N, C-alpha and C positions, 0 to 999 in steps of 0.2 A: 031221324035222317036228315030230312030237311035241315034242320038247324044246324047239325054237324057240317054239311056242304056249305051254308051261309057262313060258319064261323070259319072254315077253311078258307072260302073266296075272302072273307073280311082280312084274314092273316095275309093271305095272298097280297092283297090290294094295299095292305099297311107295310109288308115287306119291300113291294115295289116302290112305295112312296119313299119309304126310309133309304132305299138303295139310289133313289133319284136325289134324294136330299143329301147322302153322303157324297153322291157323284158331283153335284154342285159346289159342296163345301171342298171338296178335293181339289176341283177347278179354280177355285177362289183361293185356296192356299198356294197352288202353282203358280198363278198370276201373281199373286203377294210375293213370293219368293223370288220369282224372275224379276219384279219390280225393284225388289231389295238389292237383288244381284246386280242388276244393271246400275244402281245408285252408287253401290259400293265401287263397281268398275269406275265409274266416272270419276267419283272421289279420287280413287287411285291414281287413274290417270291425269288429274289435274295436278296431284301433288309432285306426281311424276316430272310433268312439264315445269312446274315451278321449281324443282329441284335443278332441273337440266338447264333452265334459265339462270338460276343461281352459280352452277358450276360454269357456265358459258361466260358469264360476267367475270368471275374471278379468273378464269384461265386467259380470259382476253387481257384483263390488267398485268397478269403475270407476264405474257408474252410481251407486252408493250413495256414492262420494266426491263426484261432481258435484251429487247430490242434497243432499248435506250442505252444500256449498260454496254452492249456490243458496240452501238454506235459511237460511244465516249472512246472506247477504245481504240477502235479504228482512228478516230479524229486524234486521239493521243499518239497512237503510234505515226501517223501521217506527219505530225507537227515535229516528231523527232526525226524521220527521216528527211525533211525538208531541213531541219536544223543540221543534221549531220553532212546533209549534201553541200549547203552553204558554208559550212565550216571547212569542209574536205575537199570541194570541186576542184580547186587548183592543184593541191597534191596530188589527187588521183589522175587528174589530167597529165601531170608531169609523170608520175609513176608509169602510166599506161605508156605514154610516148617512148620513155627510156627502156622499157622493155620491148616495145616493137622494134624502135630503131637500134637499140644497144644490145 
């Protein structure tokens, strides 16, 4: 009987030790998974920031080109308007005066 109780106690002790070992292994796995998840998140965020920086640079260059195009069209229109004014100013003044007076 004593031998049976001793075997039960030993089995219980081994089971508790095994349970503790499994708990520690599970904790270690959990920490490892959390570390890997954090590393993956950091890599993802770094890639996202790089992609955003590339997009910002592309969009900025694109907007600069559009601004130059708009500015060039405005300057061209201004030159044409000034030219029209210089060519037609006397005729326009005469026409306005004749309509008002006449």
